[in-house]
Every structure is written in C-alpha cells, then in structure tokens.
N, C-alpha and C positions, 0 to 999 in steps of 0.2 A: 485872204479875208473876203474879197469880193466873191470868191467861189462859195464860201459858207453862207454869205448873204443870199446868193442866188438859190442855194439849197433850201434855206429857210423860207424864201419867197415861194419856191415851188411847193414846199410842204404846206404852206398856208393855202395856196391855190388848191392843193389836193384835198385839204380838209374842207374848204368851202365847196368843192365839187361833190363831197359825200352827201348822201341823203340822210335824213334824221334817223332812220332805222340803222343805217350803217354806223353812224356816229355813236348811237346808243350801244350797239354791239361792241364797238371798239372800246368804249369807256367801260363796259361790263367786263371785257376781257382783262383790261388793265386793273380794274378794281378787284376782280377775282384773284389775279396773280398776287396782288399786295396782301389780300386777306389770307390766302393760302400760305404765303411766306410767314405771316404773323402767327397763324395757327401752328404751323410746323415748328416755328421757333419756340412757342410756348410749350408745345408737347415735348420738345427735346429738353427744355429747361424745367419741366415738371418733376416734382419729387414724389416717388412712390413710397407710401407709408405701410408698415406692417405692424401687427400687434406686438407690443412689448410685454404687457401684463393685462389680464382681464380679471373681473370679479374681485377687485381690490376693495379693501376697507378705506374709509375716509382718511384715517391716519396714514396708512401706507401710500395712498394716492398723493397726499400733500407732501410727504417726504420725498417721493420719487420726482414730483414736479419741481421741488426745490433743487434737487440734485441736477436735473436736466437744465434748469435755468442757470445754475452755477457753471455747468460745463458748456453752456451755449449750444445745446443740442435742440433742434426744432422738434416739436411734438404736437400731437392732436389728441383731444379728449372726446370720448364718446360714451354712450350708455350711462349718462348721468355722472360722468367723472370716474366710473369704475373701470373703464378700459382706456389704456394709454398706448398710442402708436408713435413710432419713431421711423425715420428713413430706413428702408429695407436693408441697406448696406451696413447699418450700424446696430442692428438688433442684437446680434450675438456679442459684440464688443461691449455694449451697454449692459447686457445681462451679466457678463463676467465681471465687469468693474463694480456693478451694484452688489453682486453676490459676495465679492470680497469685503464689502462693508456691511454685510448682513441684512441687506434689503431685498425684498420686503420682509417686514418683521412680524406683523400681526397674522395669526392663523398659521404660522409656519415656524413655530418654536420647536427646536430640537434639543439635543444634548448640549448644544452651544450655550444654553442658559446657565450651565454650571461653570462656564468660563469666568463669569462675574462672581467673585467671592464677596459674600455679604456676611459680615461679622454679626454675631448675635442673632442669627436666624433660628427660629424655633423648629422643633421637630415637625410640627404641622405644616409649616411653610416648606420644609425640605421635602416632605412627602407630596405636597401639592405640586412643587416644581418637577419632581420626578414623574408624576403622572402626566403633567403637561408635556414634558420632553418625550415621554413614551408615546403619547397620542400624536405629537408632531412628527416623530420619526415614522410611525406606522402610516400616517397620512401621506408623507412623501413617498413611501414605498408603494402604496396602493395607486398613487397617481402616476406611477411609471408604467402601469398597464396600458396597452394600446386602446382599449375600449372605455377607459375611465377618463373623464375630463376633469373632474374635481372630486374630492373626498373629504369626509369629516369623521373623526373617530372619537368616541366617548367611552371611557373605561371607568368602571365602578370597582374599587378595591376595598373590600370590607376590612374592618379592624380585626386584629387578632383577639381571639377569645380564649378564656382559660379552659372551658369545657368543650369537648368535641361536639356535643349536641347543640351548642349555641353558635357554632361557627357557620358562617354563610359563605357561599361560593362567589367568586368574582364573575361579573357580567360585563358585556360590552355591546355597543351599538355602532353601526357603520352606516353613514349616509353617502350614497354614490350619485354623481351626476354623469350619466352615460352619454357617450358621443352618438351612438346609434343603437336602436333595438334594445335587446336585453342580454344579460349574461347567460351562458350555458350552465348546466349543473356542475360540470367539472370546474369551471371558472369560479363559481360560487363556493364550491368546496375548497378550492385553493385559497380564496380570500379568508374564509373562516378559519382554516387551519393555520394560515399565516398569523392572524391576530392571536389565536389561541396559543401558538408556540412562542409568541413574544411576551406574553403576560403569564406570570407565575400563578398557578392554580386556576387558570381559565380553560374551560372546556369548549369545544366547538358547539355543543348543544346550547350554551348560554350566550351565544352571539346572534344578534338580530341585524339583518342587512335590509335596507330599503333604498329605493331610488328617489330621484328628485320629485317624482309625482306622488310619493307616499306609498307606493306598491311594495308589499313585503316580498322580498326575493329569497329569503332563507326560511326554511321550516324544518323542524326536527321531530315531527310527530312519528308515531310508530307506523301509521299507514303510509307516510311518505317513504319511510325506510323500506317497507315491503314493496311499494311501487317501484322504488329505485332498484331493488334486487330483481324484481320481475323484468324491468326494462333491460337490465344488464344481461339477464338470462336470454331474453329475446334477441339481443344484439349478438350474443355468442352463437345462438342458433343460426341466425342469418349469415354470420361469417363462415360457419362450418358448411352450410348449404352452398353458399357462393363459391367456396374453395373447391368443393367436390364437383360442382357444375362446370367450373372453369377447366378442371382437369379433364373431364369427359368431353366437353365441347371442343377443346383444342385438339384432341385426338381425332374426333369425328370430322372436324373441318379439314384436316389433312387427308382424310380417307374419302369422304363423299363430296367434299367441296364446301366452300363458304356459303352459308345461308341455305344449305340443303338438309339441315338437321336441327332439332331443338331438344335440349336436355333440361330436365327439371328434377331436382333432388329434394326430398323431404327427410329430415332426420328427427329422431326422438332422443333427447338427451336426459340423463338422470342427474338431477341437481341435488339429490338428497345426500347429505353428509352423514355417514354411518360410522360409529366407533364401536368396535367389538373387542372384548377381552376374553381370552380363553385360558383356563387353568386345567392342566392335565396331570393326573397322578398315576404313577406306575407302581402297583403293589409288588411286583417281582423284583424291584430294585431297592429293597430296604437297606439302609445304611445306619451305622451306629452314630447317633447324635451326641449322646453323653453316657458315661458309665461311672457308677459310684460304688466303692467297696467299703464295708464296715466290719472290723474285727473286734470280737469281745472275748475277754479272758477272765475266768473266775476260779477261786480256790476254797476248799473246805478242810477242816482239821478236827481229829477225834483224839481224846485222851484215853490211852490203853492202860497205863500204870501210872505210878506216881511220877516217875521221871521220864516216861516215854509218850510221845505224841505222834499221830499219823496225819499226813496232809495229802489231799487229792486236788489236783489242778485240772480245769476244763477250758477249752478254747472254742469260739464260734465266729464264723465269717458270713457277712451278708453282702450280696452284690446286687446293685440296681442299675439296669441298662435301659436307656431310652433310644428307640429307633425312629428314624425319620424316613418317610416315604418320598421318593423322587417326584418333584413337581416342576412343571414348565408353565410359564405365564406368557401369553401373546396378546399384545394390544395393537389392533389393526384399525386404521382410520381410512375409510374408503375415499377415493378421489371424487371430485365434483365435476360433473359434466361428461360422464362416460356415455358412449354411444350405446343406445338400447336397440335401435332399429333404423335401417336405411331403406327408403323407398325411392326407386328411380323410374322415371318415365321418359322414353325416347321416341321421338317422331322422326321418321325418315321419309324424304320426298322420293317420288317415283324417278326412275332413270329417264333422262332426256335423250332421245335419239332422233335422228333425221333419216327420212326415207323418201324415195321417189314415188310419185303417184303415176297413174297410167298416162297422164298428159305430159309427163317428163318434168314436172315441177317437184321441188323439194319442200316437204312439210315437216314440222316438228311434232313428234308424238311422245307421250309419256307412258312408260311400261313399268309394272311392278318389279321390285327387286327379287332375285332368286332367294329361296329359303336358306340356302347354304350361306349366302352373303349376310343375311339377317342374323344367322346363328353366330357367325364370326364377329359381327359388330356387337352382339350381345355379350360375347365372351370378353371382348376388348373393354366394354363399359364396366363389366363386373370387376375386372382387374384394376381399372382406373379408380373406382370409388371404394374398393376394399369390400366387396360383397362377401358376406358370411352367412351361410344357410342356418347355422346354429342360432343366430340372433333373429331368425324369422325375417330376414331381409327379403324385399320384393323388387322385381325389375320387370318392366313391360316395354317391349320394343314393337312399334306399330309402323307399318309401311303404308303411307297415305299420300294422296296428291295435295300439294300445297296450293292455296289460292293466291295467285300472283296478280290478280286483277288490280288491286289497289296499288301494288308496287309499280305495275306498268303505267297506270294512270299518273302516279306521282312522277315517274321518270319522264313521261311525255310532257307534263306541265313544267318540269324542271328544264327540259330541252327548249320548250317554247320561251320560257322566261330568259334563259341564257341567250337564245337567238334574238329576242327582242332587245335585250341589253346590248348585244353586239352591234345590231343595226343602229340602235340609238347612239351608241358611242361613236360609231363610224360617221353617222350623220352629224353629230355634234362637232366632231373634229373637222369634217369637210366644211360645215357652216362657218366655223371659226376661221378656217383658212380663207374661204371666199370673202368673209367679212373683212379680214385683214387686208386682202388684196384690194377690195373695193375702197376701203378707207385710205389705203396708200395711194391709189390712183386719184381719188377725189382730192386729197390733200396736195398731191403733187400738181394736179391741174390748177388748183386755186393758188398755190405758191408760185407757179410759173406765170400766171396772169398778174399776180401782185407785183412780183419783181420786175417783170417786163414793163408794166405800167410805170413803176417808180423809175426805172432806168431811162425811160423816154422823157420823163419830166426833168431829169438832171441835165444841166448844160453840158454840151460836148467839150471834152478835154482839148486843150490847145496842143497842136502838133509840135513836137520837139524840133528845134532847129538842127538841121543835119550838120554833122561835123565833117568838114572836108577831109577827104582821105589823105593819109600821110604820103608825101611825095617821095620820101626816102632819100632826099638830097641833103648832103652835108652842108652845114653852115659855113664851113671853111672854104667852100668853092664859090666862085663868083657866078651869080645867077642873074639873068635879066628878068627882074620881077615883072616889068611891064610886058615883056614878051610872053611870060607865063600867063599873066592875067588876060592878055589879049587873045591867048589861044582859046579856041572854041572847045568847051568841055561838053561832051555828049551827055545829055541828061539821062538819068536812070528811069526807065519807064517800067512801072509795075505791071505785072502780068494781069491781063484783063480776065475777070471772072464774071460769072453770071450773077446779077444782084439777087439776093435771097429776100425772103419775106420781111426779115427784120430791117434790112436796108430800105425797102420800100416804105415800111411803117415809119421809120425815122424821117425819111424825106417828106412823107405826108404830114407828120407832126410839125416839122419845121415850116412847111409851106402854109398849112392851115391849122394853126394851134387851136382855134376855137372849135373847129369841127372835131379835132382829136380829143379835146376835153369832153365834148358831148358823148363821144364813143366810150371813154373811160367811165363816165357817169352811168351810161346804160349798162356796161359790164358789171359794175359794182352793184347795181340794182338787181341784176340777175343772180 
C-alpha cells in the first residue's frame, strides 16, 4: 500500500513538474483517444439503410409503413414519403414477405385481380379489370429491362362494331422513366412489338412511346421507315467492307510485317429486290388435252308397191380434239445485297535495311520493293477478297514510304512518361521508407526518455532477504547449532562491474532530487 502511495506521490510531482504546454498536449492526447473510441463505436453500431421501394403512392406508402411498424423493422422515409429505406441486410427478406401479401398494390395490378371473386359484376367492370390487369402485367415486364427504371402502360380497346367500316383499331401509349441516356432503335422496336403481341388487334404502328421528359421515342412515318432501311443497308455495307479488309490485312501482316501495310476496301451492293416470272411455250411438243366424238345415225323409207317398202339407213361421226402446247412457268426472286463491284486499295511500306557507312557506322535506309514482290502481293489480295474481273472489280497496290515521324514522337513521349512515372514511384517508395525510419527513431527516442524518467521517479524496490543455503544435514542427527552459528560464513561477493550511465543517473537522482527534477523539466520542454 505504501508503494502505491509513493507511486501516486511521484506521479503528482511529475504532473507538477510539467509545463503548461506539455499538460495541454497530454490532455489533448487523452481526449482524442476517448473521442476516437466513441466515434469508432458509433461507426460500428451504425445501421446502413438501402432503398426498399421508391416512387410510391400515398396509399402504398402508408400500408408499407404500417407493416414495418407491426414487424418492428426500422425504416427511413425520404422524397416526401415516396421512398422507404430499411437496413441493408433485410431488404430482400422484407420484399419477399411483402410480395407474399400483395404489397405494394397501387399501380402494380396484374392478373391477381381476378383472384377476388365479386358476384354480380357487370360486363363493363369485367372488361375494365381485364384491361387493368393487362396494363399491370405489361408494366411489370417492361420494368424488367435494364435501362428502364419505371413504366406506365395505357391501352385503348374499342368496342366491337357490327360493320367493318365502323370498327376502330386498338391503340396504346407507354411512358418510360429511363435510368440513363435513351433507348436504341432495336430496343424501341422490341418494346413496341412486345406490347402489340400482348394485345389482340394492336399493331406496332398504333403504339406511342415517350420518356419522362415528354420526348417522343417511337415514330412510324414512312420517312422513318425509309431512313431505317437506309441505315441498315449502310450497316451491311460497313460489315462487308470490314470483313474483306480484315481478311486481306491479316494476310499482309504475316507477309510484310505488322504496321507495314494498309488495306481499304469499298464495295457496291445491290439492294434492289427483283421478282421475275417467265412463261415458255414449246410449239413442237403439242399434246392432246381433250377429245370428243359424236356419232349420228339417220334412216329414210320409200313405198314401192302396195305391200312393199324400201328403207335406207345412214351413219355420221364427228370428232373434236383439243391440243395443249407445253408451257413452263418460272418465278424468280432476286437476292438482296448482292455484290456489284469491289474496289481495293493497298499501301505497302518500303523495305527497311541496315547498311554500313564509310565511317563504319550502321544506318537505317528504306528501299522500294521489287516489282515481282508487289505482283505476288497483288495476287494474294485478289484471292483474299474474291476479285472478279467480270464485275469490273478494281485493285491498286502502291509502294510508298510511310511517315513515321508522329509515331516516333509518340513513342518518345511514352518512354519519357514511363520513365518519369518509374522515378516518381521509386522516389515515393524511398521517401515512405525514410519517413517510416525517421518516425520510428523519433518515437523510440521519446519513449526511451519518457520511460527512463518515469523509472527514476519510482521508489527503489526493497531487496529480497537471502535464503540461507540448505546445509543438507538430516534432522535425525545430533548437530551443535551453536557451533554452526559460530562458524564464520564467508560472504558472497558480487562480481564488480563498471557502473553504467543508468547507475550514475540513479545515484545522482537519489543524492540531488531537486536538481534531477529540473533536468526532467528541461527535457520535457525540449
């Protein structure tokens, strides 16, 4: 107990010996440690919230909040109550449990509306519920698209008419809230055909699609159809040209080297769709189509005497024959996108060679390629692209020196940038290592001073009483105790060693405590 009192007394003296700046620094360190512990504790105990539902109606929001309160699930409201957030780990569990109860309900009506049987419902209400269910199912399907955040579908289904001229076509309108940008033409076509295929009697031309800003995304005018056809034709042409260029370029890269040749191909495609019908008649191959025969029989009688008569019978035959001339009918539909002409342009770089100058140095020179090599390359390119002289195809191979000035400048800049980044990275790592070493040495120095000063202020520990060595004599033997005690025991002398700095400082502190306190105070100020 006295030892602890002495420690507290020394600590009090140590605190009194501190300067005001040192006291403020110590208090700041203690306060910062406490504040950091509190902040870390709050951060670990903080709950991260994620969006459960957004863009909710008032009725849906109230129903969802009531459900969360009943289940004692924490939540946050934002966007005027239209967005509800719950803890991140419970988002999917809450959605599944709420979907099992049919929430949210408004704006999300599907075929589940027919699960509730209402007796006495009129035909008008049945048709209305069917249309609402169809709109809700289409809305759910469209919202599954990656680029669509929300959707709304309206369908107009006209009544059946008795006469065809009074019948009207079904129409529909779709409002989309997009996540980013706009939809492509293929995506728009997919949405319109999806809606058209889901509604009886609805055609894609009768569907209008707009975005959240009111911009019309779908249009079905004739000019747009022609423009779409033209763009598709241009896309086909680009694909054909790119395909032929890659075939020729890959072969030339293996022959003359990478970057030593350039190939460009231009094609002319025939997009006209022609239908031809041929009827051929062969007059030399007449065949009987039909034949009709008619026989006629007649009789005449004359009276020669009273009792004798004479009869004369006559017969006639008529034949009608119809002949059919052999005829062949051919109906030919021409393919769309046939190749009409191919034009190929090839640039070849000069041959790079190294030769020695008169001074014994090696220099790089560029020489033109031999004509035989150019002819071989021309034949290779012709076979690669499918050259056909009957289509008036053209090919031009030119040997010319490429300008590599910009490439060399770019390579030099790239090398400089990489070299600078390398030196910067090395300097950064070396600086971090030196900073770490300096910080380690500085902290080590301060800690050694601090602990040495504290150890000097503590009272010296009392030496333990030495235990006499065991004599190894049995108690059963008779021993003259007085004789043993009177024997002179040789004291154990410790080995003399040279006093170190710490011993001298301890002796000085014990002899002159006031002077030692002044020294500590001066050290803390430094």
